[in-house]
C-alpha positions in Angstrom: -95.6 16.7 -224.1 -97.8 18.8 -221.8 -100.5 16.1 -222.2 -98.0 13.4 -221.0 -97.1 15.6 -218.1 -100.7 15.9 -217.1 -101.2 12.2 -217.3 -98.2 11.6 -215.1 -99.5 14.1 -212.5 -102.9 12.2 -212.6 -101.2 8.8 -212.0 -99.1 10.2 -209.1 -102.2 11.8 -207.6 -104.1 8.5 -207.9 -101.3 6.6 -206.2 -101.3 9.1 -203.3 -105.0 8.8 -202.8 -104.7 5.0 -202.9 -101.9 5.1 -200.4 -104.0 7.3 -198.0 -106.9 4.8 -198.3 -104.6 1.9 -197.5 -103.2 3.8 -194.5 -106.7 4.6 -193.3 -107.5 0.9 -193.4 -104.5 -0.1 -191.4 -104.1 2.7 -188.9 -106.2 1.1 -186.3 -109.5 0.7 -188.1 -111.1 -2.5 -189.2 -111.2 -1.4 -192.8 -113.2 -3.1 -195.6 -116.4 -3.0 -193.5 -114.8 -5.1 -190.8 -114.6 -4.4 -187.1 -111.8 -3.1 -185.0 -111.5 -4.9 -181.7 -109.1 -3.6 -179.1 -108.0 -5.9 -176.2 -106.4 -4.8 -173.0 -105.4 -8.2 -171.6 -102.2 -9.6 -173.0 -102.7 -12.7 -175.2 -106.5 -12.6 -175.1 -106.5 -11.3 -178.7 -105.3 -14.8 -179.7 -108.6 -16.3 -178.4 -110.7 -13.6 -180.1 -108.9 -13.9 -183.4 -110.4 -17.4 -183.8 -113.9 -16.1 -184.1 -113.4 -13.1 -186.3 -114.7 -12.6 -189.8 -112.9 -11.4 -192.9 -111.5 -7.9 -192.8 -111.9 -7.7 -189.0 -108.9 -6.6 -187.0 -108.0 -7.6 -183.4 -105.4 -5.4 -181.8 -103.8 -6.6 -178.6 -102.6 -3.4 -176.9 -99.9 -5.2 -175.0 -97.5 -8.1 -175.9 -98.0 -11.5 -174.2 -95.9 -11.8 -171.1 -96.6 -8.4 -169.7 -98.3 -8.5 -166.3 -101.6 -6.6 -166.7 -101.2 -5.0 -163.3 -98.1 -3.2 -164.4 -99.4 -1.7 -167.6 -100.3 1.9 -168.6 -102.5 3.3 -171.3 -100.3 5.7 -173.3 -101.7 8.2 -175.8 -101.2 5.9 -178.8 -103.0 3.0 -177.1 -105.7 5.3 -175.8 -106.3 6.5 -179.4 -106.8 2.9 -180.6 -109.3 2.3 -177.7 -111.2 5.5 -178.7 -111.5 4.4 -182.3 -112.3 0.7 -181.7 -115.8 -0.7 -182.4 -115.4 -3.1 -179.6 -113.1 -2.9 -176.5 -112.5 -6.1 -174.5 -111.1 -5.7 -171.0 -110.2 -7.9 -168.1 -112.4 -5.8 -165.9 -110.2 -4.9 -162.9 -106.8 -3.5 -163.6 -106.2 0.3 -163.9 -105.7 -0.2 -167.7 -109.1 -2.0 -167.9 -110.9 0.8 -166.0 -109.2 3.6 -168.1 -110.0 1.8 -171.4 -113.6 1.5 -170.4 -113.8 5.2 -169.7 -112.1 6.2 -173.0 -113.9 3.6 -175.3 -115.8 5.0 -178.2 -117.5 1.7 -179.0 -119.0 -1.1 -177.1 -117.1 -2.3 -174.0 -117.0 -6.1 -173.2 -115.9 -6.6 -169.6 -114.9 -10.2 -168.9 -116.3 -9.9 -165.4 -119.7 -8.7 -166.6 -120.2 -11.4 -169.2 -123.4 -13.3 -168.6 -122.9 -16.8 -167.0 -119.4 -16.0 -165.5 -119.1 -17.6 -162.1 -116.8 -15.7 -159.7 -115.0 -17.7 -157.1 -114.0 -16.4 -153.6 -110.4 -16.5 -152.4 -110.0 -18.1 -148.9 -109.8 -15.3 -146.3 -110.5 -12.7 -148.9 -113.2 -11.5 -151.3 -114.2 -12.2 -154.9 -111.5 -13.4 -157.2 -111.6 -11.1 -160.2 -108.4 -12.4 -161.7 -109.0 -14.1 -165.1 -112.2 -16.1 -164.3 -112.2 -17.4 -167.9 -109.3 -19.7 -166.9 -112.0 -22.2 -166.4 -113.8 -24.0 -169.3 -117.3 -23.1 -168.4 -116.5 -19.4 -167.8 -114.5 -19.4 -171.0 -117.5 -20.8 -172.9 -119.8 -18.1 -171.4 -117.3 -15.3 -172.3 -116.7 -16.4 -175.9 -120.4 -16.9 -176.5 -121.1 -13.4 -175.1 -118.3 -11.7 -177.2 -119.6 -13.5 -180.3 -123.1 -12.1 -179.7 -121.8 -8.6 -179.3 -119.7 -8.9 -182.5 -122.6 -10.3 -184.4 -124.9 -7.4 -183.3 -122.3 -4.9 -184.5 -121.8 -6.8 -187.8 -124.8 -9.0 -188.5 -123.5 -10.1 -191.9 -121.0 -12.4 -190.2 -121.7 -15.5 -188.2 -119.5 -14.9 -185.1 -121.7 -17.2 -183.1 -121.1 -20.0 -185.6 -117.4 -19.4 -185.4 -117.6 -19.5 -181.7 -119.5 -22.8 -181.7 -116.8 -24.4 -183.9 -114.0 -23.3 -181.5 -115.8 -24.3 -178.4 -116.4 -27.9 -179.7 -112.7 -28.5 -179.3 -112.9 -27.4 -175.6 -115.2 -30.4 -174.9 -112.1 -32.6 -175.1 -111.1 -31.2 -171.7 -114.3 -32.1 -170.0 -112.9 -35.4 -168.9 -110.5 -33.6 -166.6 -113.2 -31.8 -164.6 -113.1 -32.8 -160.9 -110.2 -35.2 -161.5 -108.7 -33.8 -158.3 -111.9 -33.8 -156.3 -111.4 -33.6 -152.5 -107.7 -32.6 -152.8 -106.6 -29.5 -150.9 -104.5 -27.0 -152.9 -102.1 -24.2 -152.1 -101.7 -21.6 -154.9 -99.2 -18.9 -155.4 -101.3 -16.3 -157.3 -105.1 -15.7 -157.4 -105.7 -16.6 -161.1 -104.5 -20.2 -160.4 -107.7 -20.7 -158.3 -109.8 -21.1 -161.5 -108.0 -24.0 -163.1 -107.4 -25.6 -159.7 -111.0 -25.7 -158.8 -112.0 -26.7 -162.3 -110.0 -29.8 -161.6 -111.9 -30.3 -158.4 -109.2 -29.2 -155.9 -110.2 -27.0 -153.0 -107.9 -24.0 -152.6 -107.1 -23.6 -148.9 -104.4 -20.9 -149.2 -103.2 -18.2 -151.5 -99.6 -17.1 -150.8 -99.6 -13.8 -152.7 -103.1 -12.3 -152.9 -101.5 -9.1 -154.1 -100.5 -10.8 -157.4 -96.9 -11.5 -156.5 -95.5 -8.1 -157.3 -91.8 -7.5 -156.6 -91.4 -6.7 -152.9 -94.7 -8.2 -151.8 -94.2 -9.8 -148.4 -95.7 -13.1 -147.5 -96.5 -13.5 -143.9 -94.5 -16.1 -141.9 -97.9 -17.5 -140.8 -98.9 -18.2 -144.3 -95.6 -19.8 -145.1 -96.0 -22.1 -142.1 -99.5 -23.0 -143.1 -98.5 -23.7 -146.6 -95.7 -26.0 -145.4 -98.2 -27.8 -143.1 -100.7 -28.2 -145.9 -98.1 -29.5 -148.4 -96.8 -32.0 -145.8 -100.4 -33.3 -145.4 -101.0 -33.9 -149.1 -102.0 -30.6 -150.5 -101.1 -30.0 -154.2 -99.1 -26.9 -155.1 -100.3 -24.9 -158.1 -97.4 -22.7 -159.3 -97.9 -20.0 -161.9 -95.1 -20.0 -164.5 -94.0 -18.3 -167.7 -93.6 -19.9 -171.1 -90.4 -21.6 -170.0 -91.9 -23.2 -166.9 -90.3 -20.7 -164.5 -92.3 -19.3 -161.6 -93.3 -15.7 -162.3 -93.2 -14.6 -158.6 -91.2 -15.1 -155.4 -94.2 -16.8 -153.9 -94.1 -19.3 -156.8 -90.4 -19.8 -156.4 -90.9 -20.6 -152.7 -93.9 -22.8 -153.2 -92.2 -24.9 -156.0 -89.1 -25.4 -153.9 -91.0 -26.3 -150.7 -93.3 -28.7 -152.6 -90.3 -30.5 -154.1 -88.6 -30.6 -150.7 -91.6 -32.2 -149.1 -92.4 -34.5 -152.1 -95.8 -32.8 -152.6 -97.5 -32.8 -156.0 -97.0 -29.8 -158.2 -99.2 -28.5 -161.1 -97.7 -25.8 -163.3 -100.1 -23.2 -164.5 -99.2 -20.9 -167.3 -99.7 -17.3 -166.3 -102.9 -16.2 -168.2 -101.1 -13.3 -169.8 -98.5 -15.6 -171.5 -98.8 -16.4 -175.2 -101.4 -18.9 -176.2 -105.2 -19.3 -176.0 -107.0 -20.3 -172.9 -107.8 -23.8 -174.2 -104.1 -24.3 -175.0 -103.2 -23.2 -171.4 -105.8 -25.5 -170.0 -104.5 -28.3 -172.2 -101.0 -27.7 -170.7 -102.5 -28.2 -167.2 -104.5 -31.2 -168.3 -101.3 -32.8 -169.7 -100.0 -33.0 -166.1 -102.9 -34.9 -164.7 -101.5 -38.4 -165.1 -101.5 -40.1 -161.7 -103.1 -37.1 -160.0 -106.6 -38.4 -159.8 
């Protein structure tokens, strides 16, 4: 009887140990020899998941749809950042900066990726808002991340995975410069990258402060936007997954463009669900008759 009792205790002990191991593999570590990759920019983990290898884990710290400028790095998320092998950041928001400071592993900053071309906003400085919302910049970023991952885990061909993913992006090359010579008015800074990929020249950004609630747009900018739209400028309006503008600037721009009969291109906010190629495809699908 005592032998049976000892056997039962042994089995229970083995189960507890196994449970602890499983928890350790799923508490924010890659587990099984894989890498743990933490991503600060909402939805960007969907892009990175496509190039991962078996037993890797990509953790998006924030759900798609959350504006990166409004986020905070709480203790739980900070702990994940500290334990991650690779931390991927957008490079400019407070959360990006803090994550870079707390990271225990390698930090991949979108803005520092080799080959990234940074545009300049009219009347302002460098546009650091999601430059990978452009096929060439996206290629440069994914290629760079794949190289960093492969250096951390040489047994997996991340670069091979990246090459397969990027082949599909070539289908969008036909849309490059389809709007060449067209002026454009955009609501938010990130829309500049897809607009200028299409060849449009951004002449005005209504909300250079990202369209936060309460952000005022100068009457002079509104007058200039109306003048540009009346003379043929295309309105690029940043929207959510339902096609609704994400800012008051976008609401105004969409309404004014429709009032004046100006062309409108809807741009999914980069932090909405979906990969960058999917979002670019959404834009490309609106190009009929816009060339």
